[in-house]
N, C-alpha and C positions, 0 to 999 in steps of 0.2 A: 778615338774619333768622336765627333759630335754630330748628331742628327739634328737638323733644323727643319721643322715642318711648318709650312705656310698653308693653312687650311682655308681655301676660298670657296665661294659658292659653286664654282665650276670644277676646279681641280685642287688636289693637294699636291703642292710642289715640295719636294724633299731635297735638301742639300746635305752633302757629306763634307765635313770640315776636318782637316788634320792640321794641327798647329796654326790655327786661324786662317788657313787657306782652303778655299773650296776646291775639292778634288773630284766631285761628281754631283750630278743632279738628275732627278727624274720626276715624272708626274703620274698620279693615278686619279681617276675621276672621283668626284665627291658625291655625285648624285645617286650612286648605287649603295643600297643599305648593306652593310657588312658587319660581321661579328668580330669580336676581339681576335679570335684565332685567324680569321681571314686577313685582317690588317697586319697582324704579326707575321704571317706567312708571306704575304705579298711583299712587304718591306724587306724581309729576310731574303726572299728569292731574288728580288731586284738587286740587292747589295751583292749577292753571290754571283749573279749574272755579270755584274760590273767588275768582278774580280776582287771584291772587298770581303774581308773576314769579319763576320758579325760579332765575333768575340772582342774585336777591337773597339766596338762602340761602347763608350764609357759614360755618355751623357746625351740628353735630348732636350730640346726646347721647342715649344709650339706656340704659334699665334693662330687664332681661329675666329672666323665670323660665322661659323656653323655649329651652334651649341649641341644640336641633337646627335652628332656623331662622336662627340668628345669622349663619352664614357667608353665606347668600344675601342676607339683609337688609343686612348691612354692605357686601357687595360691590355691591349695588344702589345704595346711597347713594354709594359711592365712584365708580361708573361714571357715574351720572346727574347727580351734583351736584359731583363732583370735590373732595369733602371726606372726611376720615377721621373718623368719629364717635368721641366719647368714650364708653367703655363703663363704666358704674358697676360698680365692683368693687375688689379689692385695689389699692392704690396711688393711688386717686382720693380727693382731699380732700373730706370731707363735713362736718366739724365735729362729728360724732357719735362719742362714745367707745364702742368695742365691747369694752373690756377684760374685761367680765363674760361675754362670749359667745365662741363659736368663730367667728371671722369667716368661715371657709369655709362655715359652715352658715347664715349669715344671708342671706336673700333680698334681692336688690338693691331690690325694691319696698318692703320693710320699711324699709330705710335711707333711701330717698328720701322716704317718707311721714313718717318721724321728723324728717328735716331740715326738711321743710315745716312740720310741726306745731310744732316747736321754734322755728324762725326766725320764723314768722308769728304764733304765739300765745303763745310762751314756755313754760317748764317750771315745775313738772312737768306732763306732759301724757300722756293716753292717746289713742292714735290707733287708730281702728277702720276697717278697710277691708273693705267688703262686696263681695267678688269671688267667684271660683270657690271659694276658701276665704275664710272670714271671719277676719281677724287682729286681735288686740288687743295693742298694744305700748305699753310705758311708757318715757318718757324723763324723766330727772330734771332738776332746775333747773340742773344744771351740764352738761347735754348728754350724759349717760351712758345708753345703752340698758340699762334695768334688767331687764326681763322681758317675756315675751309668751305669748299663748295662740293656738292655731290650732284652728278648728272647721270643719266642712263649711259651704260657702256655701249661700245660700238656694236658688239654682237647682240646685246639686249635690244638695241634699237632695230637691228635687222630682224630679230625674231618677232618683234612687235609688228613690223611691216607685213611679214609673212602671215602671221596669225590674224591680223586685222583686215587684210585685203585678200579675198578668196583667190584671185587670179595671179598673185605675185608669188614667184618661186623662191625656194631657199637658194642662197647664193654664197659663193666664196667671197670673203671680204679682202679685197685687194685695191690698190690704186689703179684706176682705169687709165687707158692710154690718153684719153682726153675727157674734159668735162662736157664736150659736145656729143653726148651719147645719143645713139639712135635705136638701140634695142633695149628691151625691158631689163635684162640682167645688167648691162652696162649703165643704164639709167639709175638703177638702184645702187650700184657700186659707186657711181659718181656722187650721188646724193649723200650716201653714208660717209664716204671718204672726205669730201670737201666740206660737208657740214661740221665734221669733227675738227678739221683743220681751222675753219673759221671760228668755231667755238673756242678752240685752244688759244688762238691768237688774241681773241677779244678778252677772254678771262685773264690771260697773262697781262695784257695791257691795263685792264681794270685793277688787277691786284697791285701792279706797280704804282699806278696813279693813286689808289686809295690808301695804300700803306705808306707811300712816300719813299719806299725803298728803291732808289734808282739802281743800286748794285745788287738787286735780288737775283740770286742764282736760280735757274730753272732746271730741274732734274726730272726726267721721265723714266718710268718703268712699266712693266706689264707686257704681256705677249704681243699685243697689237701696237704698243707704244713705239716700237722701233720704226714701223712704217710711218707713223705720224711725225716722229722726231726728224726723219729725213726731209720732211716737207716744211716743217715749222722752224725757221731760223732762230726764233726766240727761245727755243729749247737749247740750253747750253750743254747738257750731258744726257746720255741715255745709258742706263745700266739695267739689263734684264734680270740681274741677280740681286737687285737692291734690297728686297725684302729679306732674302736669305742672309745677306751680309748684316742687315740690321739685327736679325735674330742672334747671329754669332756675337755681335757687339754687346747685345743685352746680356747674353750668357756670361761674357767676360766681366760684366759689372756686378754679378751676383757674388 
């Protein structure tokens, strides 16, 4: 089995692959400081809870945007699974051409998502990842990373509202029944949801216009992306496992 770990600012999403097929996935929070033993034990326990034999894990691959946990996480995998994980970064084959970018500035998660979008759906493609930050990245039909946009994520915007305005409460992020909201919570939900819908539609339109790619495929991922994809008809595909699938594809290229 292959462990694929997507280390984000909020969660570590872990996928378990057998013969290129994802057979299980789970998440642990990123923001808690953990030792290598804690990472190793948590991952082992989760696998066993899901009915998976840890001895069957023969490889691991990680993409991370949180450098300060990597030492403990990698050592935990080495100690508990006796394997050295592949870290997505310079020197790892991806099939994506980064010649237009400064490779040192391109997040590993962006590269992994572009690999998955390009390999699974073909180019040109626009991959939207609704995470802590929402990213819009374009890959051309020959696999070149053309350009990208980064904006605050939905939950990040919600947290900013709560922290910046003393009387606004924490809320669940959902699509409201109507944009004609009359209570504080529904007003916030309507503002967050429909502002992201409008943002998404406008950025997609601008990407298509300024790239000239009329056949641009639009692929969305990320936990809150499913909610937005249902509302935005310009999004062609939604795949909540896109990043994990990209990690498996990169592993196969090594």
